[in-house]
C-alpha positions in Angstrom: 72.4 98.6 72.0 71.8 95.0 71.3 68.8 95.9 69.1 67.9 98.1 66.7 65.7 101.0 69.2 64.4 103.2 66.6 62.9 99.4 64.9 61.7 98.6 69.0 60.2 102.6 68.9 58.0 102.2 65.5 56.7 98.6 66.8 55.1 99.9 69.8 53.5 102.9 68.1 52.3 100.7 65.6 51.0 97.6 68.3 49.0 100.6 70.2 47.8 102.3 67.6 46.3 98.4 66.3 45.5 98.2 69.8 47.1 95.4 71.4 47.8 94.9 74.4 51.4 93.3 74.8 54.7 93.3 76.7 57.8 93.0 76.0 60.7 90.2 76.8 64.6 90.7 76.2 66.2 88.0 75.6 69.6 86.9 73.9 70.7 90.3 73.0 67.4 90.4 71.1 63.2 91.9 71.9 60.7 90.4 72.0 57.0 91.5 71.8 54.0 89.1 73.7 50.4 89.3 73.2 49.1 86.9 75.2 52.5 85.1 76.8 53.0 84.3 73.9 55.4 85.7 71.6 54.6 87.6 68.6 57.4 89.2 66.6 60.8 90.3 67.9 63.9 92.6 66.5 67.5 90.3 66.4 70.7 92.0 64.6 71.8 88.8 62.8 75.3 88.3 62.9 75.4 86.6 59.7 73.3 88.8 57.8 75.3 92.2 59.8 71.9 93.9 60.1 68.7 94.3 62.5 65.5 91.3 61.1 62.0 91.5 62.3 61.3 88.0 63.9 57.8 86.9 62.6 55.7 84.7 64.0 53.3 83.8 61.5 51.9 80.4 61.6 52.9 77.1 59.2 49.7 78.1 57.2 51.1 81.1 55.4 55.0 80.5 56.3 55.8 78.4 52.8 54.3 81.4 51.2 56.0 84.3 53.1 59.4 82.7 52.4 58.9 83.2 48.5 59.5 87.0 49.1 62.4 87.8 48.6 62.5 90.2 51.6 62.3 86.8 53.5 64.6 84.4 55.6 64.1 81.2 57.1 64.4 81.3 61.4 67.2 79.0 61.9 69.5 79.8 65.0 70.4 76.4 65.7 70.7 75.0 62.6 66.8 73.8 61.6 64.9 76.5 60.8 61.9 76.8 62.9 58.1 76.6 61.0 55.9 79.3 61.5 58.6 81.7 62.3 60.4 84.0 59.4 63.0 86.3 59.4 62.1 89.9 57.9 65.2 92.1 55.7 65.4 95.3 56.2 64.0 96.4 53.3 60.8 94.0 53.5 60.2 96.6 56.7 61.3 99.9 55.9 57.8 101.1 55.1 55.4 102.1 57.7 52.8 100.2 55.5 55.2 97.0 55.3 55.9 96.3 58.8 51.5 96.9 59.6 52.1 94.0 57.3 54.4 91.8 59.4 52.5 92.4 62.6 49.2 92.5 61.4 49.7 88.2 60.1 51.4 88.1 63.7 48.0 89.1 65.5 46.0 87.2 63.2 48.0 84.4 64.3 48.4 85.0 67.7 45.5 83.5 68.8 45.8 79.8 67.4 49.9 80.1 68.8 50.2 78.2 71.9 52.0 79.5 74.7 55.6 78.1 76.0 55.3 76.2 78.5 56.3 78.3 82.5 59.3 77.1 83.8 59.2 76.5 87.3 
């Protein structure tokens, strides 16, 4: 299993409860949830960290504040952190209310996010 299926089910359940019409895309061993063809959040197993991390696209307006929390890490695949995206460690989404908090941040930012260009 390339990503945490239990976490994926929890995310699906919460997005359905929030009446969010999302799609899913498997990417590089992880799972990405999309809203309006834009990344909302995802699941990634980090080899350095050794566990599943929640990827959250929260936007630059709250990025620095959220990074001060001990459960947050910069999203860094290439050696250069992606501003507006964070990783949340399992301690930060174990409780349903905590997972809901992160999903709410992602949903709130989504209308402001730009969609990726479609490849020809």
